[in-house]
MIBA-241929 format. One record per residue (C-alpha): chain; residue number from 0; z, x, y. Coordinates in steps of 0.2 Angstrom, whole numbers. Layout:
BEGIN
   chain     n       z       x       y
       A   NUM       Z       X       Y
...
This chain:
BEGIN
   chain     n       z       x       y
       A     0     576     534     398
       A     1     569     545     384
       A     2     565     563     389
       A     3     554     576     382
       A     4     567     587     373
       A     5     573     602     382
       A     6     584     616     377
       A     7     602     617     384
       A     8     611     633     380
       A     9     629     627     386
       A    10     633     609     382
       A    11     646     609     396
       A    12     641     622     408
       A    13     654     625     422
       A    14     663     609     416
       A    15     650     598     424
       A    16     649     586     409
       A    17     662     575     400
       A    18     659     569     382
       A    19     660     550     380
       A    20     654     549     362
       A    21     649     561     348
       A    22     644     562     330
       A    23     637     576     319
       A    24     620     576     328
       A    25     621     567     345
       A    26     632     568     360
       A    27     633     556     374
       A    28     640     564     390
       A    29     644     558     408
       A    30     642     568     423
       A    31     659     574     430
       A    32     664     563     445
       A    33     653     549     441
       A    34     664     533     439
       A    35     680     542     443
       A    36     691     530     454
       A    37     701     543     463
       A    38     686     552     471
       A    39     692     569     466
       A    40     685     584     475
       A    41     677     591     460
       A    42     667     575     457
       A    43     662     575     475
       A    44     656     593     475
       A    45     646     590     459
       A    46     638     574     467
       A    47     632     585     482
       A    48     626     599     470
       A    49     616     586     460
       A    50     607     579     476
       A    51     602     597     482
       A    52     596     602     465
       A    53     588     586     460
       A    54     571     594     459
       A    55     576     607     446
       A    56     589     598     435
       A    57     590     581     427
       A    58     606     575     435
       A    59     607     557     431
       A    60     625     552     427
       A    61     622     550     409
       A    62     613     560     395
       A    63     611     561     376
       A    64     610     578     368
       A    65     603     582     351
       A    66     614     595     342
       A    67     612     604     325
       A    68     628     608     316
       A    69     631     627     317
       A    70     619     630     331
       A    71     623     635     349
       A    72     607     627     356
       A    73     606     608     360
       A    74     592     598     367
       A    75     592     584     380
       A    76     583     569     373
       A    77     588     555     385
       A    78     596     552     402
       A    79     600     537     413
       A    80     609     530     428
       A    81     617     515     419
       A    82     629     516     404
       A    83     622     500     397
       A    84     605     509     395
       A    85     613     524     387
       A    86     623     514     375
       A    87     606     505     370
       A    88     598     522     367
       A    89     614     528     357
       A    90     614     513     346
       A    91     595     515     342
       A    92     599     533     337
       A    93     613     528     326
       A    94     605     514     318
       A    95     587     522     315
       A    96     590     541     314
       A    97     608     545     309
       A    98     607     540     291
       A    99     590     549     289
       A   100     596     565     296
       A   101     610     567     284
       A   102     598     571     270
       A   103     589     585     278
       A   104     594     602     271
       A   105     585     613     284
       A   106     592     613     302
       A   107     575     616     310
       A   108     568     601     301
       A   109     582     590     309
       A   110     577     596     326
       A   111     558     594     323
       A   112     560     576     316
       A   113     571     570     330
       A   114     559     578     343
       A   115     544     570     335
       A   116     552     553     335
       A   117     557     554     354
       A   118     540     560     359
       A   119     533     545     350
       A   120     545     533     360
       A   121     540     542     376
       A   122     521     539     372
       A   123     524     521     369
       A   124     534     519     385
       A   125     522     528     396
       A   126     506     519     390
       A   127     501     506     402
       A   128     513     511     416
       A   129     509     519     432
       A   130     517     535     427
       A   131     502     538     415
       A   132     491     540     430
       A   133     500     555     437
       A   134     497     573     432
       A   135     514     575     425
       A   136     519     558     418
       A   137     536     563     411
       A   138     542     571     427
       A   139     535     556     437
       A   140     544     544     425
       A   141     561     551     430
       A   142     557     550     449
       A   143     551     532     447
       A   144     567     527     438
       A   145     577     534     452
       A   146     567     525     465
       A   147     568     508     456
       A   148     587     510     453
       A   149     591     516     471
       A   150     581     504     481
       A   151     580     489     470
       A   152     562     485     475
       A   153     550     475     463
       A   154     542     485     449
       A   155     525     481     457
       A   156     530     492     472
       A   157     520     507     466
       A   158     528     524     470
       A   159     515     537     476
       A   160     525     553     478
       A   161     542     561     483
       A   162     547     576     493
       A   163     564     585     496
       A   164     568     585     514
       A   165     582     583     527
       A   166     584     568     538
       A   167     591     573     555
       A   168     604     562     564
       A   169     606     571     581
       A   170     609     589     576
       A   171     616     585     559
       A   172     604     586     544
       A   173     607     576     528
       A   174     598     583     513
       A   175     590     570     502
       A   176     574     564     495
       A   177     559     555     503
       A   178     550     542     492
       A   179     533     536     498
       A   180     526     520     490
       A   181     511     510     494
       A   182     520     498     506
       A   183     536     508     511
       A   184     544     524     514
       A   185     562     526     508
       A   186     575     540     510
       A   187     590     543     498
       A   188     605     555     500
       A   189     621     558     492
       A   190     632     571     499
       A   191     651     573     496
       A   192     653     555     491
       A   193     643     548     505
       A   194     628     538     500
       A   195     614     536     513
       A   196     598     526     510
       A   197     586     516     520
       A   198     568     508     518
       A   199     555     508     531
       A   200     540     497     529
       A   201     523     505     534
       A   202     519     490     543
       A   203     534     493     555
       A   204     528     511     559
       A   205     521     513     576
       A   206     519     532     577
       A   207     518     547     566
       A   208     519     564     574
       A   209     523     582     570
       A   210     536     589     583
       A   211     545     605     587
       A   212     563     606     592
       A   213     575     620     596
       A   214     583     619     578
       A   215     567     617     568
       A   216     549     623     572
       A   217     541     608     564
       A   218     547     591     560
       A   219     539     574     555
       A   220     544     560     567
       A   221     543     542     561
       A   222     544     530     575
       A   223     547     511     572
       A   224     549     497     585
       A   225     568     499     583
       A   226     571     518     581
       A   227     564     535     576
       A   228     569     546     562
       A   229     565     565     560
       A   230     562     574     544
       A   231     561     592     540
       A   232     555     601     525
       A   233     554     619     519
       A   234     539     616     509
       A   235     524     605     509
       A   236     527     598     527
       A   237     508     597     531
       A   238     505     589     514
       A   239     519     576     516
       A   240     513     572     534
       A   241     495     569     528
       A   242     501     558     514
       A   243     512     548     526
       A   244     498     546     538
       A   245     486     540     525
       A   246     498     527     517
       A   247     503     520     534
       A   248     484     519     539
       A   249     479     511     523
       A   250     494     498     523
       A   251     490     493     541
       A   252     472     491     538
       A   253     475     481     523
       A   254     488     470     530
       A   255     484     468     548
       A   256     465     468     548
       A   257     458     467     531
       A   258     442     459     537
       A   259     438     469     553
       A   260     441     487     547
       A   261     431     492     531
       A   262     443     499     518
       A   263     436     509     503
       A   264     435     498     487
       A   265     447     510     478
       A   266     460     508     491
       A   267     459     489     492
       A   268     468     488     475
       A   269     485     495     478
       A   270     488     498     459
       A   271     474     512     461
       A   272     483     522     474
       A   273     490     538     468
       A   274     492     555     476
       A   275     477     562     468
       A   276     467     547     474
       A   277     473     549     492
       A   278     468     568     491
       A   279     450     562     485
       A   280     449     549     499
       A   281     454     561     512
       A   282     440     573     507
       A   283     428     559     505
       A   284     431     553     523
       A   285     429     571     529
       A   286     412     573     520
       A   287     406     557     526
       A   288     410     561     544
       A   289     404     579     543
       A   290     387     574     537
       A   291     387     556     544
       A   292     383     548     528
       A   293     382     530     524
       A   294     400     523     521
       A   295     396     516     504
       A   296     393     534     497
       A   297     405     540     484
       A   298     409     558     483
       A   299     405     564     465
       A   300     407     583     463
       A   301     414     597     474
       A   302     409     615     470
       A   303     411     632     478
       A   304     394     641     479
       A   305     382     651     489
       A   306     365     646     496
       A   307     351     657     499
       A   308     347     656     518
       A   309     330     664     522
       A   310     332     665     540
       A   311     347     676     537
       A   312     340     685     522
       A   313     356     683     512
       A   314     367     671     502
       A   315     379     660     513
       A   316     395     656     505
       A   317     402     638     506
       A   318     405     622     497
       A   319     393     610     489
       A   320     397     591     490
       A   321     387     579     480
       A   322     387     560     483
       A   323     378     546     475
       A   324     362     549     485
       A   325     364     567     494
       A   326     367     585     491
       A   327     377     592     505
       A   328     381     610     509
       A   329     393     617     522
       A   330     398     635     525
       A   331     416     641     525
       A   332     416     640     544
       A   333     412     623     549
       A   334     396     622     560
       A   335     390     639     555
       A   336     377     633     543
       A   337     375     616     534
       A   338     362     608     523
       A   339     358     590     519
       A   340     346     585     505
       A   341     344     567     501
       A   342     341     565     482
       A   343     326     554     487
       A   344     317     570     493
       A   345     321     580     477
       A   346     308     583     464
       A   347     318     593     451
       A   348     335     602     448
       A   349     333     617     436
       A   350     345     630     429
       A   351     338     648     431
       A   352     342     663     421
       A   353     359     670     426
       A   354     360     689     431
       A   355     373     700     438
       A   356     366     698     455
       A   357     362     679     454
       A   358     376     672     443
       A   359     374     654     437
       A   360     358     650     449
       A   361     352     632     451
       A   362     335     629     459
       A   363     333     612     469
       A   364     314     608     473
       A   365     310     595     486
       A   366     294     586     491
       A   367     289     597     505
       A   368     285     611     492
       A   369     301     620     496
       A   370     315     626     485
       A   371     334     629     488
       A   372     343     642     477
       A   373     362     640     474
       A   374     372     653     464
       A   375     390     656     459
       A   376     392     638     453
       A   377     407     635     442
       A   378     404     623     427
       A   379     385     623     431
       A   380     379     614     416
       A   381     389     598     418
       A   382     385     598     437
       A   383     366     599     434
       A   384     367     586     420
       A   385     376     574     432
       A   386     364     577     446
       A   387     349     575     435
       A   388     356     558     428
       A   389     357     551     446
       A   390     340     559     451
       A   391     331     551     436
       A   392     339     534     440
       A   393     334     535     458
       A   394     317     541     455
       A   395     314     527     442
       A   396     320     514     455
       A   397     309     521     469
       A   398     294     523     458
       A   399     296     505     452
       A   400     298     498     470
       A   401     286     509     480
       A   402     271     514     469
       A   403     261     503     458
       A   404     253     518     452
       A   405     269     524     443
       A   406     270     508     433
       A   407     253     511     425
       A   408     254     530     424
       A   409     254     538     406
       A   410     267     550     411
       A   411     286     545     408
       A   412     297     542     423
       A   413     307     558     420
       A   414     292     570     422
       A   415     292     573     440
       A   416     275     572     448
       A   417     272     572     467
       A   418     260     557     466
       A   419     272     546     457
       A   420     286     548     469
       A   421     279     541     485
       A   422     264     531     492
       A   423     249     539     501
       A   424     251     540     520
       A   425     237     527     522
       A   426     246     514     511
       A   427     262     516     521
       A   428     252     514     537
       A   429     244     499     530
       A   430     259     489     525
       A   431     274     496     534
       A   432     274     485     549
       A   433     268     468     554
       A   434     257     465     569
       A   435     271     459     579
       A   436     280     476     578
       A   437     276     490     590
       A   438     270     505     581
       A   439     272     517     595
       A   440     287     522     606
       A   441     288     513     623
       A   442     287     529     632
       A   443     270     532     625
       A   444     264     515     634
       A   445     273     518     650
       A   446     272     537     652
       A   447     258     535     665
       A   448     268     524     676
       A   449     280     538     679
       A   450     278     551     693
       A   451     268     566     687
       A   452     279     580     681
       A   453     280     595     693
       A   454     273     612     686
       A   455     290     619     683
       A   456     296     604     672
       A   457     280     604     662
       A   458     281     622     659
       A   459     299     620     653
       A   460     294     607     641
       A   461     280     618     634
       A   462     293     633     632
       A   463     305     621     623
       A   464     291     615     611
       A   465     287     633     607
       A   466     305     637     603
       A   467     306     622     592
       A   468     290     627     583
       A   469     297     644     580
       A   470     313     637     574
       A   471     304     625     562
       A   472     295     640     554
       A   473     311     650     551
       A   474     323     636     547
       A   475     312     622     540
       A   476     307     605     546
       A   477     313     588     541
       A   478     330     581     536
       A   479     333     596     524
       A   480     332     610     538
       A   481     345     622     539
       A   482     357     617     553
       A   483     365     632     561
       A   484     372     638     578
       A   485     354     642     584
       A   486     349     624     583
       A   487     364     619     592
       A   488     358     630     607
       A   489     341     622     606
       A   490     349     605     607
       A   491     360     610     621
       A   492     344     614     631
       A   493     337     597     629
       A   494     325     592     616
       A   495     307     591     622
       A   496     301     573     624
       A   497     287     575     611
       A   498     300     579     597
       A   499     314     569     603
       A   500     311     554     592
       A   501     307     564     576
       A   502     323     575     578
       A   503     334     560     581
       A   504     327     552     565
       A   505     330     569     556
       A   506     348     573     562
       A   507     354     555     558
       A   508     344     555     542
       A   509     337     538     547
       A   510     320     544     540
       A   511     327     543     522
       A   512     333     525     525
       A   513     316     520     533
       A   514     307     528     518
       A   515     318     519     505
       A   516     317     502     513
       A   517     298     499     517
       A   518     295     482     525
       A   519     313     479     527
       A   520     313     478     545
       A   521     298     467     546
       A   522     306     455     534
       A   523     321     454     545
       A   524     311     450     560
       A   525     302     436     551
       A   526     318     429     543
       A   527     327     429     560
       A   528     314     420     569
       A   529     320     403     575
       A   530     338     406     570
       A   531     351     403     584
       A   532     368     409     585
       A   533     381     416     597
       A   534     374     433     594
       A   535     356     428     599
       A   536     363     419     614
       A   537     372     435     620
       A   538     356     445     616
       A   539     346     434     627
       A   540     358     435     641
       A   541     359     454     641
       A   542     340     458     638
       A   543     336     460     656
       A   544     351     470     660
       A   545     345     484     648
       A   546     338     499     659
       A   547     332     486     672
       A   548     325     501     682
       A   549     313     507     669
       A   550     296     501     669
       A   551     296     498     650
       A   552     308     484     652
       A   553     301     476     667
       A   554     288     467     656
       A   555     287     456     641
       A   556     282     470     629
       A   557     298     480     630
       A   558     309     465     631
       A   559     301     457     616
       A   560     303     474     606
       A   561     322     475     612
       A   562     324     456     607
       A   563     317     459     589
       A   564     328     475     586
       A   565     344     467     592
       A   566     341     451     583
       A   567     335     459     567
       A   568     351     469     567
       A   569     362     454     570
       A   570     354     446     555
       A   571     356     461     544
       A   572     375     463     549
       A   573     382     447     554
       A   574     400     454     553
       A   575     395     465     569
       A   576     382     453     575
       A   577     379     459     593
       A   578     391     468     605
       A   579     389     473     623
       A   580     382     491     625
       A   581     371     489     610
       A   582     357     483     621
       A   583     358     499     632
       A   584     358     510     616
       A   585     343     501     608
       A   586     333     502     624
       A   587     334     521     624
       A   588     330     522     606
       A   589     314     511     609
       A   590     308     523     622
       A   591     307     538     611
       A   592     304     530     593
       A   593     294     517     585
       A   594     301     500     584
       A   595     306     501     566
       A   596     313     518     568
       A   597     323     512     583
       A   598     331     499     571
       A   599     336     511     558
       A   600     343     523     572
       A   601     353     508     578
       A   602     359     505     560
       A   603     365     523     559
       A   604     374     523     575
       A   605     383     506     572
       A   606     387     509     554
       A   607     389     527     551
       A   608     391     538     567
       A   609     402     526     577
       A   610     412     517     563
       A   611     422     502     569
       A   612     415     503     586
       A   613     405     487     586
       A   614     417     474     581
       A   615     426     460     590
       A   616     441     471     594
       A   617     432     487     597
       A   618     445     496     586
       A   619     435     512     583
       A   620     432     515     602
       A   621     451     512     606
       A   622     456     524     592
       A   623     445     537     599
       A   624     452     534     617
       A   625     469     537     610
       A   626     463     553     602
       A   627     455     558     618
       A   628     471     556     627
       A   629     480     568     615
       A   630     466     580     616
       A   631     468     580     635
       A   632     487     584     633
       A   633     483     598     621
       A   634     468     606     629
       A   635     471     602     648
       A   636     490     603     649
       A   637     490     605     668
       A   638     479     590     671
       A   639     490     580     659
       A   640     506     586     668
       A   641     499     580     685
       A   642     493     563     678
       A   643     506     558     665
       A   644     499     541     663
       A   645     481     543     657
       A   646     477     525     654
       A   647     467     524     671
       A   648     456     538     665
       A   649     454     529     648
       A   650     447     514     657
       A   651     433     525     663
       A   652     431     536     648
       A   653     429     520     637
       A   654     412     518     643
       A   655     408     536     640
       A   656     411     533     621
       A   657     403     515     620
       A   658     387     520     629
       A   659     386     538     625
       A   660     386     542     644
       A   661     371     531     646
       A   662     379     520     658
       A   663     387     533     669
       A   664     374     548     670
       A   665     357     548     677
       A   666     345     543     664
       A   667     337     560     660
       A   668     354     568     659
       A   669     361     555     648
       A   670     347     556     636
       A   671     352     575     633
       A   672     369     569     629
       A   673     361     557     616
       A   674     352     573     609
       A   675     369     581     606
       A   676     376     565     599
       A   677     363     564     585
       A   678     366     582     581
       A   679     385     583     581
       A   680     391     565     581
       A   681     405     559     590
       A   682     412     577     592
       A   683     399     580     605
       A   684     406     565     616
       A   685     424     572     614
       A   686     418     589     620
       A   687     408     583     634
       A   688     422     572     640
       A   689     434     586     640
       A   690     421     597     650
       A   691     419     583     663
       A   692     438     582     666
       A   693     440     601     666
       A   694     426     603     679
       A   695     436     591     690
       A   696     453     596     685
       A   697     458     603     703
       A   698     451     588     712
       A   699     460     576     700
       A   700     476     585     702
       A   701     475     584     721
       A   702     470     565     720
       A   703     482     553     729
       A   704     480     539     717
       A   705     471     532     702
       A   706     457     525     712
       A   707     453     541     720
       A   708     453     550     703
       A   709     441     537     697
       A   710     430     539     712
       A   711     430     558     710
       A   712     424     557     692
       A   713     411     543     696
       A   714     404     554     710
       A   715     403     569     699
       A   716     394     560     685
       A   717     381     553     698
       A   718     377     571     703
       A   719     374     578     685
       A   720     355     582     685
       A   721     342     586     672
       A   722     334     600     682
       A   723     335     608     700
       A   724     330     594     713
       A   725     326     600     730
       A   726     330     583     738
       A   727     346     582     747
       A   728     361     574     737
       A   729     366     556     739
       A   730     382     554     749
       A   731     398     553     740
       A   732     409     537     741
       A   733     421     539     755
       A   734     438     546     750
       A   735     455     548     759
       A   736     457     563     770
       A   737     469     572     758
       A   738     456     572     744
       A   739     440     575     755
       A   740     442     594     755
       A   741     445     595     737
       A   742     430     585     733
       A   743     418     593     744
       A   744     411     605     732
       A   745     408     591     719
       A   746     398     581     732
       A   747     388     596     739
       A   748     383     604     723
       A   749     373     597     709
       A   750     378     601     691
       A   751     365     603     678
       A   752     367     593     662
       A   753     362     609     652
       A   754     376     619     660
       A   755     389     605     657
       A   756     384     604     639
       A   757     384     623     636
       A   758     401     624     645
       A   759     408     610     633
       A   760     402     620     618
       A   761     410     636     624
       A   762     427     629     629
       A   763     429     615     617
       A   764     417     619     603
       A   765     431     624     591
       A   766     436     606     589
       A   767     432     602     571
       A   768     427     586     562
       A   769     442     588     550
       A   770     454     589     565
       A   771     446     573     573
       A   772     447     563     556
       A   773     466     567     555
       A   774     469     562     573
       A   775     459     546     570
       A   776     470     542     555
       A   777     486     544     565
       A   778     480     535     581
       A   779     473     520     572
       A   780     491     516     567
       A   781     496     516     586
       A   782     481     505     591
       A   783     483     492     577
       A   784     502     491     581
       A   785     498     489     600
       A   786     487     474     595
       A   787     501     467     584
       A   788     513     468     599
       A   789     500     459     610
       A   790     498     445     596
       A   791     517     443     595
       A   792     519     442     614
       A   793     505     429     615
       A   794     512     419     600
       A   795     529     418     608
       A   796     522     414     625
       A   797     513     399     617
       A   798     528     393     607
       A   799     542     396     620
       A   800     539     381     631
       A   801     540     369     616
       A   802     557     375     609
       A   803     575     378     616
       A   804     578     394     606
       A   805     582     409     616
       A   806     568     422     618
       A   807     578     435     608
       A   808     581     423     594
       A   809     563     417     594
       A   810     557     435     593
       A   811     568     438     578
       A   812     562     422     569
       A   813     544     428     572
       A   814     548     445     564
       A   815     556     436     549
       A   816     542     424     547
       A   817     529     438     548
       A   818     539     449     535
       A   819     539     434     523
       A   820     520     433     525
       A   821     519     451     521
       A   822     530     450     506
       A   823     516     440     497
       A   824     504     453     501
       A   825     516     467     495
       A   826     520     459     478
       A   827     510     443     476
       A   828     503     439     460
       A   829     486     435     467
       A   830     487     416     464
       A   831     490     412     482
       A   832     477     406     494
       A   833     464     417     502
       A   834     471     413     519
       A   835     487     422     514
       A   836     478     437     505
       A   837     468     441     520
       A   838     475     443     538
       A   839     462     437     551
       A   840     466     443     569
       A   841     452     432     575
       A   842     463     416     572
       A   843     474     409     586
       A   844     489     419     589
       A   845     501     406     582
       A   846     490     404     566
       A   847     488     422     561
       A   848     503     422     550
       A   849     507     408     539
       A   850     518     405     524
       A   851     516     394     508
       A   852     528     383     499
       A   853     537     397     490
       A   854     539     408     505
       A   855     545     393     515
       A   856     559     390     503
       A   857     564     408     504
       A   858     565     406     523
       A   859     574     389     521
       A   860     588     396     511
       A   861     590     410     523
       A   862     590     401     539
       A   863     594     382     537
       A   864     611     376     541
       A   865     608     361     529
       A   866     612     369     512
       A   867     613     355     499
       A   868     619     364     484
       A   869     608     359     469
       A   870     597     349     480
       A   871     592     363     491
       A   872     575     366     483
       A   873     571     347     484
       A   874     575     346     502
       A   875     565     362     506
       A   876     551     355     496
       A   877     551     339     506
       A   878     553     348     522
       A   879     537     359     518
       A   880     527     343     514
       A   881     533     335     530
       A   882     527     350     541
       A   883     511     352     531
       A   884     502     338     541
       A   885     484     345     538
       A   886     488     347     519
       A   887     482     365     518
       A   888     498     370     509
       A   889     502     382     523
       A   890     514     382     538
       A   891     510     390     554
       A   892     523     399     565
       A   893     522     385     578
       A   894     527     372     566
       A   895     541     382     558
       A   896     548     386     575
       A   897     548     368     580
       A   898     557     363     565
       A   899     570     376     566
       A   900     573     372     585
       A   901     576     354     579
       A   902     590     360     567
       A   903     599     371     580
       A   904     595     365     597
       A   905     590     347     597
       A   906     602     332     600
       A   907     610     323     585
       A   908     598     309     586
       A   909     583     321     583
       A   910     592     329     568
       A   911     596     311     561
       A   912     578     307     563
       A   913     572     322     554
       A   914     584     319     540
       A   915     578     301     539
       A   916     560     307     538
       A   917     564     318     523
       A   918     568     302     513
       A   919     551     293     516
       A   920     533     297     513
       A   921     524     308     516
       A   922     539     320     513
       A   923     544     309     498
       A   924     531     308     484
       A   925     529     297     469
       A   926     528     312     457
       A   927     544     320     464
       A   928     557     322     450
       A   929     573     321     459
       A   930     591     318     454
       A   931     597     301     457
       A   932     606     304     473
       A   933     589     308     482
       A   934     579     295     473
       A   935     571     280     481
       A   936     584     266     476
       A   937     593     272     492
       A   938     577     267     502
       A   939     572     249     506
       A   940     556     243     514
       A   941     562     226     517
       A   942     579     227     525
       A   943     583     233     542
       A   944     594     247     546
       A   945     612     241     549
       A   946     625     252     559
       A   947     643     245     561
       A   948     648     247     579
       A   949     665     253     584
       A   950     669     235     590
       A   951     666     228     573
       A   952     648     222     578
       A   953     632     227     570
       A   954     615     233     577
       A   955     598     231     569
       A   956     588     246     572
       A   957     572     243     562
       A   958     561     244     577
       A   959     569     258     585
       A   960     568     269     569
       A   961     550     264     567
       A   962     545     270     584
       A   963     553     287     582
       A   964     547     292     565
       A   965     539     308     571
       A   966     549     324     570
       A   967     547     342     572
       A   968     529     349     570
       A   969     522     332     575
       A   970     508     329     587
       A   971     521     326     601
       A   972     527     344     598
       A   973     509     350     600
       A   974     507     340     616
       A   975     498     326     608
       A   976     502     307     607
       A   977     515     304     593
       A   978     509     291     580
       A   979     519     283     566
       A   980     514     289     548
       A   981     520     273     541
       A   982     509     258     536
       A   983     508     245     549
       A   984     521     231     547
       A   985     532     241     535
       A   986     549     247     542
       A   987     558     257     529
       A   988     577     258     531
       A   989     592     266     523
């Protein structure tokens, strides 16, 4: 491998190199100890030194130096691990340069000429290869070469990065290098003559965690189904751990559930994945979660800046994030101050004159006749140009779609007038909704049917309204209001009912979606009328189970509105369709918002705020349950110590997350939780869940069993009230004498929801979105692998009754079959069928993993006891054709296991029957180009099969053979009636 020339002052420093070839200008050297048969101590010591210093020295076994006669300085111009490669480089130098160098008179000209030639060779070699994607292509080329030579993986296995580390075996560390690629992690070490290397596929990793031991403060522990390995690093431990988590998460999502879990378009192509891309994607995921943006948004620019905050009368320092459709600002301390500005609300972005007090200012003007000032922006010009380009495109699109006036206006689209940016309120009112859609919240229709509010409650609502009015005056109103810790306190007190729908739309930015999609909902309602599907059947079944005690859903008006919202969403997103708990959520949304607004709020919850929650396997909710368990162990260690198995609690807390506490709290209390959810996202549910457990920690620790613990939590949540209620509390469910005393305080005293929410912010408010996203990434690995274990158990349970293979052997065969399936996904050329390129966990267990003809041949050579020399490929081809009865060119695990069982466990007659079937159609095809020993002359369709008996007689078996032409993988193996594949009246014989 050619190298960018580097100076070497001592050509044989410390006698570490041995010269193999030399001439007047070049020297080919071998590293001392490499290739020595005696295993001398000096060579072993040099090898160990090379491994430790691998990051700072090029210590491949061979190198070529450029030397100038009479100079003490040499230059390294090539290195390699194989002597054949170095001899090729040496021959090129001798044939192409040596003669030309002899004519140079100036020594400096010789060095410059050779360096230029070598750099040209490097440029040609780098072009088009993955090394060109890295920040330091030359250094990465060296690492990539070592990776390919040491592990022998295909060149399409893209290396992402590498780290110097120690792999621990008990208390003994072994220094080496950790290589992280798109599908595998690999470790290599060479110390004192002993080489250690291993490769772990990401798809086999079941857990990644940072642990502390007595020897090292922090280590990365990688757990697979077979063993665990610990790695320690002096530098970049957190970075390495993050990259490992990302690669494992991406690999599992791509390989195990490519359809159910949405993966960013950039990450779907493994050739695009680099360390820089991973860093960008991690930041993008954080920004989308922090501001709860649509998942299709791409992060464009990130810039440090300060924003003028009128309420504080100062500039607040933070970071500006720009996406396709949003400007987002977050203060340095998460949650202190944030700002969200949709580009659809922006009128102009202008650069102001820079001064010493206001360096590089930018003014962003919005429709509400407000302007935001940003200062201290680095690279301001390019940032503003990029934003203006996207703003012009967005405004032109909106003006063409929304306003007929803008099409006939004499003003060009890039001059920004208010009247060309949006329609008049009367026009929106006129065409927004069809007559079948409710234009008011259901609470407005059925408010009179509720009991009159007492004076204290009405007064409290008025106080809240005044507080919010004051807040709007100071912090702004609408989606681009400043979101600070003060608004958090107002939300914790409960949003007044008159403002609840508006603020839900504001916090979730559903108002922007509604404004940019006029008539979209009414169109969906019209399109979905008359359509019947599994989703609509489930919706009809659950309509009357949605808040059945509320008067709004005890008549056709509320039920019809709920049906339209759920059916329209199922029509919009058939991938999700309808899932249980969506009906409860949609019911609450309809009470406080207009029908179309409720639809867009449901879109925000299902697609942005609770990603992957509402799919067939509820992966997102399970991931958050796993995260919740870790947070319990971290934040409530005493409770975790008394209840080591938290799975019973998870069975209860799952409903907290799926329904946002709506199914477990009294209605008015639960709506306050929804307030917090729309403001803080899923973080609010985590905090409240921890606060509930913390409030009942003493009673839970004293509980006798899991059933009593669940009763304690259920009773507590039943008594969480919205306000002081003079009526006596409802009786608590009976409990055992042991837990009665501990639970008495919970039964006798009510807990106010506002106190519980405030307590959750005070005790657990330091939980950040960044921390939650990192935990989600790690725990998604565990959840997906748990689903894989269930799939394997069920597949083996289905196949085991049909075969005689031992359970251990059958499990090993399943793992091998699955690995062969993944190999195509690792390094396939894209020419395989769609069924192999995408894993669908919705298929039956035994059909989730399948292999094609090429993969089957690989397994055949590995496992079959019938190796036929030159004819092995032919027999494998015929076997595949025989097993592929449905002619989809794929073999399921069930058919594969049945065939293998015949080879190893069946009687001799069954094996002979299988061999016989390989010589007749459908295994034998007319187009098959076989060698003469396997051609059809050995077959006869007119003569019966003659077998000479030991007593000299003969036996005709034509009928017997005809009756038993079915073999492994046939209908009989699947519990069906066996039938012959041969034409009626034809009895082929040998």
